[in-house]
C-alpha positions in Angstrom: -0.1 0.2 0.1 1.3 3.4 -0.6 2.0 6.0 2.1 -0.5 8.6 2.1 0.7 11.0 4.9 4.4 11.2 6.5 6.3 13.1 8.6 10.4 13.4 9.0 11.6 14.7 11.7 8.9 17.2 11.9 10.0 19.8 14.8 8.1 22.8 15.8 9.3 25.5 18.6 8.0 29.0 20.1 10.8 30.5 21.3 12.4 28.2 23.7 9.8 25.9 23.9 9.9 22.6 21.6 5.9 21.8 20.8 6.5 18.8 18.6 10.2 17.3 18.5 11.4 15.5 15.6 8.2 13.7 15.1 8.0 10.9 12.3 5.2 9.4 11.0 4.3 6.6 8.5 0.2 6.4 7.5 -0.4 3.7 4.2 -3.7 3.5 2.3 -6.7 2.4 3.8 -5.3 3.0 7.3 -7.1 4.3 10.6 -4.1 5.9 12.4 -4.7 7.0 15.8 -2.8 10.1 17.3 -2.8 9.7 20.8 -1.7 12.1 23.6 -2.6 14.1 26.7 -4.2 17.9 25.9 -1.1 19.9 25.2 1.1 17.0 23.7 1.6 18.2 20.7 -1.1 16.3 18.7 -2.6 19.4 17.0 0.5 21.4 16.1 1.1 18.0 14.1 -1.9 18.5 12.2 -1.8 22.4 11.9 1.2 21.4 10.2 0.7 19.2 8.0 -2.0 20.9 6.6 0.1 23.9 6.0 -1.6 26.1 8.7 1.9 26.8 10.1 4.9 26.2 9.2 7.6 23.8 10.8 10.7 25.0 12.7 12.4 21.8 11.0 11.5 18.9 8.9 9.1 17.9 6.3 5.7 17.0 6.1 4.4 15.0 2.9 0.7 14.0 1.7 0.4 11.4 -1.4 4.3 11.6 -1.6 3.9 15.7 -2.0 5.5 17.9 0.1 3.7 20.2 2.0 4.1 24.0 1.2 2.7 27.4 0.9 3.4 26.9 -3.0 2.2 23.5 -3.2 -1.9 24.3 -2.6 -2.8 21.1 -5.1 -1.5 18.7 -2.0 -4.9 19.5 0.1 -7.7 18.7 -3.1 -7.8 15.2 -1.4 -7.6 16.1 2.1 -10.7 16.8 4.3 -9.7 17.8 8.3 -11.4 19.1 11.2 -9.0 20.8 13.4 -10.1 21.4 17.1 -13.6 23.2 16.6 -15.6 23.6 13.4 -16.5 26.4 13.1 -19.4 27.7 10.7 -21.6 30.5 9.6 -23.6 30.6 12.8 -26.4 32.9 10.8 -26.9 30.1 7.9 -28.6 27.4 7.9 -26.9 23.4 7.8 -27.9 23.2 4.4 -26.4 27.0 3.4 -22.8 25.6 5.1 -22.6 22.9 3.2 -23.5 24.8 -0.1 -21.3 27.3 0.5 -18.6 24.2 1.1 -19.6 23.0 -2.2 -19.0 25.7 -4.2 -15.7 26.4 -2.6 -14.5 23.2 -3.2 -15.7 23.3 -7.0 -18.1 20.4 -6.7 -20.5 20.2 -9.4 -22.5 17.7 -8.3 -25.6 19.8 -6.3 -26.7 16.4 -4.7 -23.9 15.8 -2.9 -25.2 18.2 -0.5 -28.0 15.9 0.4 -26.1 12.9 0.2 -23.9 14.4 3.0 -27.1 15.2 5.3 -28.1 12.2 5.0 -24.7 10.3 5.7 -24.5 12.3 8.6 -28.1 12.1 10.0 -28.3 15.6 9.9 -31.6 16.1 7.4 -33.5 17.1 10.6 -31.5 19.9 10.9 -30.7 20.6 7.6 -32.8 24.2 8.0 -31.9 25.1 11.5 -29.2 27.8 11.7 -25.7 26.4 12.9 -26.0 29.0 16.4 -28.8 26.7 17.4 -26.8 23.3 17.3 -26.1 21.4 19.8 -22.1 20.4 20.0 -23.1 16.7 19.0 -24.6 18.5 16.0 -22.0 20.8 15.4 -19.3 18.7 15.3 -21.4 16.1 13.1 -21.6 19.7 10.6 -18.2 19.4 10.8 -17.4 15.8 9.8 -19.9 16.4 6.9 -17.9 19.5 5.6 -14.5 17.6 5.5 -16.4 14.6 4.1 -18.3 16.4 1.6 -15.7 16.0 -1.7 -15.2 12.5 -0.9 -11.3 12.8 0.5 -8.7 10.2 -0.1 -7.2 11.4 3.4 -9.2 12.3 6.3 -7.5 14.4 9.3 -9.6 14.4 12.5 -8.7 16.6 16.1 -11.0 15.3 18.7 -14.1 14.4 15.9 -16.1 12.9 18.8 -16.0 15.9 21.4 -19.5 16.7 22.0 -20.9 13.5 20.5 -23.7 11.3 22.8 -22.5 7.9 23.0 -24.7 6.8 19.6 -23.2 9.4 17.9 -19.7 8.7 18.8 -20.8 4.9 17.4 -21.8 6.5 14.3 -19.0 8.4 13.8 -16.7 5.1 14.5 -18.3 3.0 12.1 -18.3 5.9 9.6 -14.6 5.9 10.0 -14.4 2.1 9.6 -16.5 1.4 6.3 -14.6 4.5 4.6 -11.3 3.3 5.5 -12.0 -0.4 4.8 -14.5 -0.1 1.4 -13.1 3.1 -0.1 -9.7 3.1 1.0 -9.4 6.4 2.5 -6.5 7.5 4.8 -8.1 8.1 8.3 -5.8 10.1 10.8 -7.6 10.7 14.1 -6.3 12.7 17.3 -7.4 11.7 20.6 -6.8 11.8 24.2 -9.3 8.9 24.6 -7.4 5.8 23.9 -10.6 3.7 24.5 -12.5 5.0 21.5 -9.8 5.0 19.2 -8.2 1.8 19.8 -11.6 0.3 18.7 -11.1 1.6 14.8 -7.4 2.2 14.7 -5.0 0.2 12.5 -2.1 1.5 14.1 -1.4 3.7 17.4 1.1 6.6 18.1 1.7 8.1 21.4 2.6 11.5 21.8 3.9 13.5 25.0 5.2 17.0 25.5 6.3 17.1 21.7 8.1 13.4 21.7 6.2 10.1 19.7 7.3 8.1 22.3 5.5 4.7 20.9 3.8 2.9 18.3 2.1 0.1 18.5 -0.2 -2.2 15.7 -3.9 -1.8 16.7 -4.1 -5.2 17.2 -1.2 -6.3 19.5 -2.7 -3.6 22.3 -4.9 -6.1 23.8 -1.7 -8.4 24.4 0.3 -5.2 26.0 -2.2 -4.6 28.5 -1.0 -6.0 32.0 -3.1 -8.7 33.9 -2.8 -9.1 37.6 -4.7 -11.7 39.6 -6.4 -10.0 42.7 -6.3 -11.9 46.4 -7.7 -11.3 49.8 -8.7 -13.1 52.4 -8.8 -12.9 56.2 -5.9 -12.7 57.2 -3.8 -10.7 54.2 -0.4 -10.2 56.6 -0.4 -14.4 56.2 -1.3 -14.6 53.3 1.4 -12.4 51.6 3.8 -14.0 53.4 2.6 -17.3 52.3 2.8 -16.2 48.5 6.2 -14.3 48.9 7.6 -17.5 50.5 6.3 -19.5 47.5 8.4 -16.8 45.3 5.7 -15.0 44.1 6.5 -10.8 44.1 3.2 -9.3 46.0 2.1 -6.1 45.7 0.5 -4.5 48.5 -1.8 -1.4 46.5 -2.1 2.1 48.5 -4.8 2.7 50.9 -8.4 3.6 49.7 -9.7 7.2 51.0 -11.2 5.8 54.2 -7.4 4.3 55.3 -8.5 0.5 54.0 -6.2 -1.7 52.4 -7.0 -2.7 49.2 -6.8 -6.0 48.3 -3.2 -7.9 47.2 -1.9 -8.0 43.9 0.2 -10.6 41.8 1.1 -10.1 38.5 3.3 -13.1 37.7 2.3 -14.4 34.8 2.0 -18.2 36.0 0.0 -17.3 38.6 -2.3 -15.2 36.7 -3.0 -17.9 33.7 -3.1 -20.4 36.6 -4.9 -18.9 39.5 -6.2 -22.4 40.3 -2.6 -23.0 41.5 -2.5 -19.9 44.3 -5.9 -21.5 45.7 -5.0 -24.6 46.4 -1.6 -23.2 47.9 -3.4 -20.7 50.1 -5.9 -23.5 51.3 -3.2 -26.2 52.0 -1.4 -23.1 53.8 -4.6 -23.0 55.9 -5.5 -19.7 54.3 -8.1 -19.9 51.8 -9.1 -16.6 49.8 -12.1 -15.0 50.5 -11.2 -13.1 46.5 -9.3 -14.5 43.9 -10.5 -12.6 40.5 -8.3 -11.8 37.5 -7.8 -8.0 36.6 -7.1 -6.6 33.5 -5.7 -3.0 33.0 -7.9 -0.6 31.2 -6.8 1.7 28.1 -6.1 4.5 30.2 -4.0 3.2 32.6 -1.7 1.9 30.0 -1.6 5.2 28.2 -0.9 6.6 31.2 1.8 4.4 32.6 3.8 4.3 28.7 4.1 7.7 29.1 5.8 7.3 32.9 8.0 4.3 31.4 9.1 7.2 29.1 10.5 9.8 31.5 7.0 11.4 31.0 5.1 13.7 33.7 1.4 12.8 33.7 -0.1 15.9 35.3 
């Protein structure tokens, strides 16, 4: 598959602050690339450079193999985008806003306005002024404008902001359909790992301007840590038994009430064979009252990845 989006040592410095630091991205045709990072990590700045809205301090951006630059406006002909807030003309209706975009894009086929309204389920709001739309429907209108010319590349900055759960699912399915059935390449930024992980083929995590990790979306599940959670009437005795047997036992922090949380083992053998732990404790006269496998959620994985790379999670 051909490379549709790429950057080479992309860097942006404001004064003495390096906002994006030598970022190298590569997104192939039909991929959905999840660009993840905390607020302020450098996601939007990277996207703005890809779209030619700001000039890199150093490094290059490429779309469909063409270098992004002020003198090459054809670069963005096949690109649809949302950057932060999707702005519209507030006193014009949804349909009028889309008609203006159609004309600006030079789209001859007038029926595309009806098509995109139906595609984004905006039929009930077609005659409503943009300023009266809910945050979620304003976001839908923004996505409609980005998709109206049927671009080969979609670059979306936090596209599900303001959408209700049903709307989030619809956008997710829409992006997956575009990538799978139309070969559209999607770069979608977010700070919500759980949502992004459901649709992406590849994920890149950016923190303090640096791309600290890239992972195949299919491998994400295997990266999540699993723990065996154990409790019993005498936690100290249980911890002693397990420690003497060679298991590393973690005592979790106290709760806000001062109560200790259950014990935890991350040993792979224990996680995969909890019955061994149960037998061990029963034979030692301290049967467990709780024995369960707990998997790290995606949010914790995201934060752990940042901390492991020396990042400060604020």
